C-alpha positions in Angstrom: 0.0 0.0 0.0 2.8 2.5 0.9 4.7 1.7 -2.2 1.8 2.3 -4.4 1.2 5.5 -2.8 4.8 6.5 -3.1 4.8 5.7 -6.8 1.7 7.7 -7.4 2.9 10.9 -5.6 5.7 11.8 -8.1 3.3 11.3 -10.9 0.8 13.7 -9.3 3.6 16.1 -8.7 4.8 16.0 -12.3 1.2 16.7 -13.5 1.0 19.6 -11.2 4.3 21.1 -12.4 3.3 20.5 -16.0 0.1 22.5 -15.6 1.9 25.5 -14.1 5.1 25.5 -16.3 5.6 28.3 -18.9 5.6 27.8 -22.6 7.9 29.3 -25.2 6.2 32.7 -24.9 6.2 32.8 -21.1 2.5 31.8 -20.9 1.4 29.1 -18.6 0.3 25.8 -20.1 -3.0 26.2 -18.2 -4.0 29.1 -20.5 -2.9 27.3 -23.6 -5.2 24.4 -22.8 -8.2 26.7 -22.6 -9.6 26.0 -26.2 -9.2 22.2 -25.6 -11.0 22.6 -22.3 -13.8 24.5 -24.0 -14.1 21.9 -26.7 -14.3 19.1 -24.0 -17.0 21.1 -22.2 -18.9 21.6 -25.4 -18.7 17.9 -26.1 -19.8 17.1 -22.6 -22.8 19.4 -22.9 -23.7 17.8 -26.2 -23.6 14.3 -24.7 -25.7 15.5 -21.7 -28.3 17.0 -24.1 -28.4 13.8 -26.1 -28.8 11.7 -23.0 -31.6 14.0 -21.7 -33.3 13.9 -25.1 -33.0 10.1 -25.2 -34.4 9.9 -21.7 -37.3 12.1 -22.5 -38.0 10.2 -25.8 -37.8 6.9 -23.9 -40.2 8.3 -21.3 -42.6 9.5 -24.0 -42.5 6.2 -25.8 -42.7 4.1 -22.6 -45.6 1.8 -22.0 -46.9 3.8 -19.1 -46.9 7.0 -21.0 -48.6 5.5 -24.0 -51.3 4.2 -21.6 -51.7 7.7 -20.2 -52.0 9.3 -23.6 -54.2 6.5 -25.0 -56.4 5.5 -22.1 -58.2 3.0 -24.3 -55.2 0.7 -23.9 -56.0 0.5 -20.2 -59.6 -0.8 -20.4 -59.7 -2.5 -23.9 -57.7 -5.6 -23.0 -60.2 -6.3 -20.1 -63.3 -5.5 -22.2 -66.0 -8.1 -21.9 -69.3 -8.9 -23.6 -71.1 -7.7 -20.5 -69.4 -4.3 -20.8 -70.4 -4.2 -24.5 -74.0 -4.8 -23.6 -74.0 -2.0 -21.0 -72.2 0.4 -23.2 -74.5 -0.3 -26.1 -77.6 0.4 -24.0 -76.1 3.6 -22.5 -74.8 4.9 -25.9 -78.1 4.4 -27.7 -80.0 6.0 -24.8 -77.7 9.1 -24.9 -78.2 9.1 -28.7 -81.9 9.4 -28.3 -81.3 12.4 -26.0 -78.7 14.2 -28.1 -80.6 14.2 -31.4 -83.4 16.5 -30.3 -80.9 18.5 -28.1 -78.5 19.0 -31.0 -81.3 20.3 -33.2 -82.4 22.7 -30.5 -78.9 23.9 -29.4 -78.1 24.8 -33.0 -80.8 27.4 -32.8 -79.0 29.0 -29.8 -75.8 29.1 -31.9 -77.6 30.9 -34.7 -77.0 28.0 -37.1 -79.2 25.7 -39.1 -80.5 22.7 -37.1 -78.3 20.1 -38.8 -75.2 21.7 -37.4 -76.2 20.6 -34.0 -76.0 17.0 -35.2 -72.7 17.7 -37.1 -71.3 18.7 -33.7 -72.6 15.7 -31.9 -71.0 12.6 -33.3 -67.3 13.1 -34.0 -66.4 14.1 -30.4 -68.0 10.8 -29.2 -65.7 8.8 -31.5 -62.5 10.7 -30.5 -63.2 10.7 -26.8 -63.5 6.9 -26.9 -59.7 6.7 -27.6 -58.4 9.6 -25.5 -60.8 10.3 -22.7 -60.3 9.2 -19.1 -63.8 9.3 -17.8 -66.3 6.5 -18.6 -69.3 8.7 -18.0 -68.5 11.9 -20.0 -70.1 12.3 -23.4 -69.0 15.2 -25.7 -71.2 17.2 -28.0 -73.0 20.5 -28.3 -74.1 22.2 -25.0 -76.2 25.2 -24.1 -73.2 27.3 -23.0 -71.0 26.4 -26.0 -73.9 27.2 -28.3 -74.4 30.6 -26.6 -70.7 31.4 -26.8 -70.7 30.5 -30.5 -73.6 32.8 -31.1 -71.9 35.6 -29.1 -68.5 35.4 -30.7 -68.9 33.5 -34.0 -72.2 34.6 -35.7 -71.4 35.1 -39.4 -72.4 38.2 -41.2 -74.1 35.8 -43.7 -77.3 34.2 -42.6 -77.0 30.4 -42.0 -73.3 30.5 -42.7 -71.1 28.4 -40.3 -67.7 29.6 -41.4 -67.1 31.6 -38.2 -68.3 28.8 -36.0 -66.1 26.2 -37.7 -63.0 28.4 -37.5 -63.7 29.0 -33.8 -64.0 25.2 -33.3 -60.6 24.6 -34.9 -58.8 27.3 -32.9 -60.6 26.2 -29.7 -59.3 22.7 -30.2 -55.7 23.9 -30.9 -55.6 26.0 -27.8 -57.0 23.1 -25.6 -54.6 20.6 -27.1 -51.7 22.9 -26.5 -52.8 23.4 -22.8 -53.1 19.6 -22.4 -49.7 18.9 -23.9 -48.2 21.5 -21.5 -50.0 19.8 -18.5 -52.0 23.0 -17.8 -55.2 21.3 -16.8 -54.6 22.6 -13.4 -55.7 26.1 -14.6 -59.3 25.2 -13.8 -58.4 25.2 -10.1 -57.8 28.9 -10.2 -61.4 29.7 -11.1 -63.5 29.8 -7.9 -66.7 27.8 -7.6 -69.0 30.9 -7.0 -67.7 32.4 -10.3 -68.4 29.3 -12.3 -71.8 28.8 -10.7 -72.8 32.5 -11.3 -71.7 32.2 -15.0 -73.6 29.0 -15.5 -76.8 30.3 -13.9 -76.6 33.6 -15.9 -76.0 31.7 -19.1 -78.9 29.3 -18.3 -81.3 32.3 -17.7 -80.2 34.0 -20.9 -80.6 30.9 -22.9 -83.9 29.9 -21.3 -85.6 33.3 -21.7 -84.2 33.5 -25.2 -86.4 30.5 -26.1 -89.6 32.0 -24.7 -90.0 33.5 -28.2 -90.2 30.0 -29.7 -92.9 28.9 -27.3 -94.9 32.1 -28.0 -94.3 32.0 -31.7 -92.6 35.4 -31.8 -89.8 36.6 -34.1 -87.3 39.5 -34.4 -86.3 39.4 -30.7 -82.9 40.9 -29.9 -80.2 38.8 -28.1 -79.2 41.3 -25.4 -80.9 40.2 -22.2 -82.6 43.4 -21.1 -83.9 44.2 -24.6 -84.8 40.6 -25.0 -87.0 40.7 -21.9 -88.5 44.1 -23.0 -89.3 43.1 -26.6 -90.7 39.7 -25.6 -93.1 41.2 -23.1 -94.0 43.9 -25.6 -94.9 41.4 -28.3 -97.0 39.1 -26.1 -100.2 40.3 -27.9 -98.7 38.8 -31.1 -98.5 35.3 -29.5 -99.3 32.4 -31.8 -101.9 30.4 -29.8 -100.9 27.1 -31.6 -97.2 27.5 -30.8 -98.1 28.5 -27.2 -100.4 25.5 -26.7 -97.8 23.0 -28.1 -95.0 24.6 -26.2 -96.7 24.5 -22.8 -97.9 20.9 -23.5 -94.3 19.9 -24.3 -93.0 21.4 -21.1 -95.7 19.6 -19.0 -94.9 16.3 -20.8 -91.2 16.8 -20.1 -91.9 17.4 -16.5 -94.0 14.3 -16.1 -91.5 12.1 -18.0 -88.8 13.3 -15.7 -90.9 12.3 -12.7 -91.3 8.8 -14.2 -87.6 8.5 -14.7 -86.8 9.5 -11.1 -89.3 7.2 -9.4 -87.9 5.7 -6.2 -89.5 2.2 -5.7 -88.4 1.8 -2.1 -87.8 -1.9 -2.3 -86.7 -3.7 0.9 -82.9 -4.0 0.6 -82.9 -7.3 2.6 -85.8 -8.7 0.6 -85.8 -11.0 -2.5 -86.2 -8.0 -4.9 -88.9 -7.4 -7.5 -90.3 -10.1 -9.8 -88.6 -10.3 -13.2 -91.7 -8.9 -15.0 -91.9 -6.0 -12.5 -88.2 -5.2 -13.0 -88.7 -5.2 -16.8 -91.7 -2.8 -16.5 -89.7 -0.5 -14.3 -86.8 -0.5 -16.7 -89.2 0.3 -19.6 -90.6 3.2 -17.6 -87.0 4.5 -16.9 -86.2 4.2 -20.6 -89.3 6.2 -21.5 -88.4 8.9 -18.9 -84.8 9.0 -20.1 -85.8 9.4 -23.8 -88.2 12.2 -22.8 -86.7 14.7 -25.3 -87.1 12.4 -28.2 -90.6 11.4 -27.2 -91.7 15.0 -27.0 -90.1 16.0 -30.3 -91.5 13.0 -32.1 -95.0 13.5 -30.7 -94.9 17.3 -31.6 -93.7 16.4 -35.1 -96.6 14.0 -35.5 -99.1 16.8 -34.5 -97.5 19.2 -37.0 -97.6 16.6 -39.8 -101.3 15.9 -39.1 -102.1 19.7 -39.2 -100.1 20.1 -42.5 -101.9 17.1 -44.1 -105.2 18.9 -43.3 -104.1 22.0 -45.1 -103.3 24.1 -42.0 -99.8 25.0 -43.0 -99.5 28.2 -41.0 -100.7 27.1 -37.7 -97.3 26.0 -36.2 -93.8 27.4 -36.8 -91.8 24.4 -38.0 -88.1 23.7 -38.6 -88.4 23.3 -42.3 -86.0 21.7 -44.8 -82.6 20.5 -43.6 -79.7 19.5 -45.7 -79.7 15.7 -45.7 -76.8 13.4 -45.1 -73.3 13.9 -43.6 -71.2 17.0 -44.5 -68.1 16.6 -46.6 -65.0 15.8 -44.6 -62.8 18.7 -45.5 -60.6 21.4 -44.0 -62.5 24.5 -42.7 -62.6 27.6 -44.8 -60.9 30.7 -43.5 -62.7 33.1 -45.8 -66.1 33.5 -47.5 -66.6 34.6 -51.1 -70.0 34.1 -52.6 -72.8 36.2 -54.2 -70.7 39.3 -54.5 -69.9 39.1 -50.8 -66.3 38.6 -49.5 -65.2 38.0 -45.9 -61.4 37.7 -45.5 -59.5 35.7 -42.9 -58.5 38.8 -41.1 -62.2 39.8 -40.9 -63.1 36.5 -39.3 -60.3 36.5 -36.8 -60.9 40.1 -35.8 -64.6 39.6 -35.4 -64.2 36.5 -33.2 -61.5 38.2 -31.2 -61.6 37.4 -27.5 -63.7 34.3 -28.3 -60.4 32.4 -29.2 -59.4 32.7 -25.5 -62.8 32.6 -23.7 -64.4 29.6 -25.5 -61.5 27.1 -24.9 -61.4 28.1 -21.2 -65.1 27.7 -20.7 -65.0 24.3 -22.5 -62.2 23.2 -20.2 -64.1 24.4 -17.0 -67.3 22.7 -18.1 -65.6 19.4 -19.0 -63.5 19.2 -15.8 -66.3 20.2 -13.5 -68.5 17.4 -15.0 -65.7 14.9 -15.0 -64.7 15.4 -11.4 -68.4 15.3 -10.2 -69.0 11.9 -11.8 -65.6 10.6 -11.0 -66.3 11.2 -7.3 -69.7 9.7 -7.6 -68.5 6.5 -9.4 -65.2 6.1 -7.6 -62.6 6.6 -10.3 -60.0 9.3 -11.2 -59.7 11.6 -14.2 -56.6 13.4 -15.4 -57.4 17.1 -16.4 -54.5 17.5 -18.8 -55.4 14.3 -20.6 -59.0 15.5 -20.7 -57.7 18.7 -22.4 -55.9 16.6 -25.0 -59.1 14.6 -25.6 -61.4 17.6 -26.0 -58.8 19.5 -28.0 -58.4 16.6 -30.5 -62.2 16.2 -30.6 -62.7 19.9 -31.6 -59.9 19.8 -34.1 -61.3 16.7 -35.9 -64.9 17.8 -35.5 -64.3 21.0 -37.4 -63.6 18.9 -40.5 -67.3 17.8 -40.4 -68.8 21.2 -39.9 -68.9 21.3 -36.1 -69.0 24.3 -33.8 -67.1 24.0 -30.4 -68.1 21.1 -28.2 -67.5 20.0 -24.6 -68.9 17.7 -22.0 -72.7 17.8 -21.5 -73.9 17.5 -17.9 -77.4 16.2 -18.8 -76.2 13.6 -21.2 -73.4 12.6 -19.0 -75.9 12.0 -16.2 -78.0 9.9 -18.6 -74.9 7.9 -19.6 -74.0 7.2 -15.9 -77.6 6.3 -15.0 -77.8 3.9 -18.0 -75.0 1.8 -16.5 -72.1 2.8 -18.8 -68.9 0.8 -18.3 -66.3 2.4 -20.6 -66.0 5.4 -23.1 -66.9 2.9 -25.8 -70.5 3.9 -25.4 -69.7 7.0 -27.4 -69.2 4.8 -30.5 -72.9 3.8 -30.3 -74.0 7.3 -29.7 -72.1 8.6 -32.7 -73.3 5.8 -34.9 -76.9 6.5 -34.0 -76.4 10.2 -34.9 -74.8 9.3 -38.2 -77.7 7.0 -39.0 -80.2 9.7 -38.2 -78.4 12.1 -40.5 -78.6 9.6 -43.3 -82.2 8.4 -42.9 -84.2 10.8 -40.7 -83.3 14.2 -42.0 -86.5 14.6 -44.2 -88.6 13.9 -41.1 -87.0 16.8 -39.2 -88.9 19.1 -41.5 -92.0 18.7 -39.3 -90.3 19.4 -35.9 -92.1 22.4 -34.4 -89.9 25.2 -33.1 -92.0 25.4 -30.0 -91.1 21.8 -29.1 -87.4 22.5 -29.5 -87.7 25.6 -27.4 -89.4 23.6 -24.7 -86.6 21.1 -24.8 -84.0 23.8 -24.3 -85.9 25.6 -21.5 -86.4 22.4 -19.6 -82.7 21.4 -20.0 -81.3 24.7 -18.8 -83.7 25.1 -15.9 -81.7 22.5 -14.0 -78.5 24.6 -14.5 -79.7 27.4 -12.3 -78.5 26.9 -8.7 -80.6 29.2 -6.4 -79.5 27.4 -3.2 -75.9 28.5 -3.5 -76.8 32.0 -2.2 -78.2 30.5 1.0 -75.1 28.2 1.4 -72.6 31.1 0.9 -74.6 33.3 3.3 -74.1 30.7 6.0 -70.5 29.7 5.1 -68.7 32.7 3.7 -70.6 35.9 2.9 -67.5 37.4 1.1 -68.0 34.8 -1.7 -71.4 36.4 -2.5 -69.6 39.5 -3.9 -67.9 37.7 -6.9 -71.0 35.6 -7.3 -73.3 38.6 -7.8 -70.8 40.6 -9.8 -70.3 37.7 -12.2 -74.0 36.9 -12.4 -75.1 40.5 -13.2 -72.2 41.1 -15.6 -72.8 37.9 -17.6 -76.4 38.8 -18.3 -75.2 41.7 -20.4 -71.6 41.1 -21.5 -71.0 40.0 -25.1 -74.5 40.7 -26.4 -75.3 43.4 -29.0 -76.9 46.6 -28.0 -80.3 47.4 -29.5 -80.7 50.2 -31.9 -80.6 53.5 -30.0 -82.2 55.8 -32.6 -82.2 56.9 -36.2 -79.6 59.0 -37.9 -79.7 60.6 -41.4 -76.3 60.9 -43.0 -75.8 62.8 -46.2 -73.1 61.9 -48.7 -71.9 65.2 -50.1 -70.3 63.9 -53.3 -70.0 60.6 -55.3 -69.5 57.1 -54.1 -66.8 55.8 -56.4 -63.4 54.1 -55.8 -61.3 55.0 -53.8 -63.7 56.9 -51.6 -65.8 53.9 -50.6 -63.6 52.7 -47.8 -63.5 56.2 -46.3 -67.3 56.4 -46.4 -67.6 52.9 -44.7 -65.3 54.0 -41.9 -67.2 57.3 -41.3 -70.6 55.5 -41.3 -69.4 52.9 -38.8 -68.2 55.8 -36.6 -71.6 57.4 -36.8 -73.3 54.1 -36.2 -71.4 53.6 -33.0 -71.7 57.2 -31.7 -72.7 57.6 -28.1 -72.1 53.9 -27.4 -75.3 52.9 -29.2 -76.1 51.1 -32.5 -78.1 53.7 -34.4 -80.3 52.8 -37.4 -79.4 55.0 -40.3 -80.9 56.6 -43.4 -78.2 57.3 -46.0 -79.0 60.3 -48.2 -77.6 59.4 -51.6 -79.2 62.1 -53.7 -75.7 63.3 -54.7 -74.5 59.9 -55.8 -74.7 59.9 -59.6 -72.8 56.7 -60.4 -71.6 53.4 -58.8 -68.9 50.9 -59.7 -68.1 47.4 -58.5 -66.2 48.7 -55.5 -69.3 50.8 -54.5 -71.5 47.7 -54.7 -69.1 45.7 -52.5 -69.0 48.5 -50.0 -72.8 48.8 -49.9 -73.1 45.0 -49.4 -70.6 45.0 -46.6 -72.4 48.0 -44.9 -75.7 46.1 -45.0 -74.1 43.1 -43.4 -72.3 45.1 -40.8 -75.5 47.0 -39.7 -77.4 43.7 -39.6 -74.8 42.2 -37.4 -75.2 45.2 -35.0 -79.0 44.7 -35.0 -79.5 48.1 -36.7 -81.2 49.1 -39.9 -79.8 50.8 -43.0 -81.9 52.5 -45.7 -80.5 54.1 -48.8 -82.5 57.2 -49.9 -82.6 59.3 -53.0 -80.7 57.2 -55.5 -81.1 58.3 -59.1 -82.9 56.1 -61.6 -79.7 55.0 -63.4 -78.0 54.1 -60.1 -81.0 52.1 -59.0 -80.8 50.1 -62.2 -77.2 49.2 -61.6 -78.0 48.2 -58.0 -80.9 46.0 -59.2 -78.7 44.2 -61.6 -76.1 43.6 -58.8 -78.8 41.8 -56.8 -77.5 43.0 -53.4 -79.1 40.9 -50.6 -81.4 42.8 -48.2 -80.9 46.2 -49.9 -83.6 48.6 -48.7 -84.1 51.8 -50.7 -86.5 54.7 -50.5 -87.2 57.7 -52.8 -86.8 60.2 -50.0 -85.2 60.6 -46.6 -88.6 61.0 -45.0 -89.8 57.6 -46.5 -86.6 56.0 -45.2 -87.2 57.2 -41.7 -90.8 55.9 -41.9 -89.6 52.5 -43.0 -87.2 52.3 -40.0 -89.9 53.6 -37.7 -92.3 50.8 -38.8 -89.6 48.2 -38.6 -88.4 49.1 -35.1 -90.7 50.9 -32.8 -92.8 54.1 -32.9 -91.1 55.5 -29.9 -87.7 56.2 -31.4 -85.7 59.3 -30.6 -85.7 62.5 -32.7 -83.9 62.0 -36.0 -80.3 63.3 -36.1 -78.8 64.7 -39.3 -75.1 64.4 -40.2 -73.1 65.3 -43.3 -70.1 63.5 -44.7 -67.8 65.6 -46.8 -65.1 63.6 -48.4 -64.5 65.3 -51.7 -60.8 65.6 -51.0 -60.6 61.8 -51.1 -61.9 61.5 -54.7 
């Protein structure tokens, strides 16, 4: 041992002296070895990065991680025929619920009814592979429909371009949050705030469907004006729609009571007879399929009335586009019938919706998932749920869907039906696809009053009144964010009703390149004083129009319609009118004089509008 140590010491000493000796130029060898040391450090860092990358790649491709990212691999190997039976019953039962709900929710989203079904099936397929909760079913919901109407209503009637783009971006945001493991974000939103938002949205949605039960039209979306105009138009109620709507609500209530019957059997007894058990199960199925039963029954009534020649008694859904939509990438612009909406227009119009809608979808999904996971004793993974819903929205947009999330009512039906795995979504989606292929012609007869009743009855259960009492007892401070959120949500995001009538006179012509300037000035006048004013445009000095003028007029009409305001063009010369007629501008309203234009708006809106204001636009310098 001592000899070995003695042999090593000179070697160590020589190494030390070599490191501190001077070179030819008087520099120490330590400094001369700097580049080599840097090279060695760089190589070491490269090796460390490679090792870390390999470790991360191995972790990503590991069996445990794959099971986490593809939860289907956890339950599929143990899947049994008994599970298949339970999933089939649950999936088909949910399908009977989602078909009428989807048709109804599309109305809330300001889309044709078939888009509710387009949004209902692809999410079910995707969630089967990526979801972690056996009970959750994805599809259109009341809140997502309301948010779609608020942020993604197209300037073109019955156009879904905005909604489909919103669905794609919503999915991308949710997928990114899931990949970054940011599902924990939902924990930073307090329960009172979520509850207040849900209740306010439910009241807005429910009262918005009163017009369907009463058979009214041209009701604004902003909640205060909605209440005012609905009450004001009560004398115009369609008695047939009212009768059918009330009957539908009563039937929905009775069927729910049947579904929730408690039989109070003796737990220690032998249990009910087989025939009794079958009858009880049939009653439960009837109660669970209440939406479908009400819609089918109401459609039968409508069909009978139409067959007897009474076509105008009930307001019905009308023709729907049959079959599935084409599987294709969403459009990011619209160009048809002399109307062009660019990608930048769509993105700027949706605006904050790209952030708000993904967050609300996350909150709704996780809240539902956690509730049923606690109830049925299993665990969900929020970040993986984000990945699932993100992929569902991304893929769904290729079939014309608007944003989807978990549905509380249908998830409850799924759970009560005895679902065992997410495979039940395959049966739900298949039933919706079958309905789109075969039942679309029959949807023509569905009365709007019945769909409104389905929506009202569904959202009534979302209003939680008892939370005020609970918070008063537990923590009164929490009442402050609750009431602030509740009162704010009743008005935020909706369009203001027309505040009055303005007359704007164009002092010179309306040819390129002055059109854009006129548009900007008119929008400024329209938004003056924080109100959307209806407007009569005095065009008596407009002697000619070109293609740019026609495009500008078309865009102005669409913009005023989007703001729930009216626009009338007054005083066009005969030659200009002939050009406009040949252009076939949709919804163009003209009058011979300004006075006639004001009268048209007065009859269209309300007799009690403010005094007419006159404004002049002088833009001759821009010609």
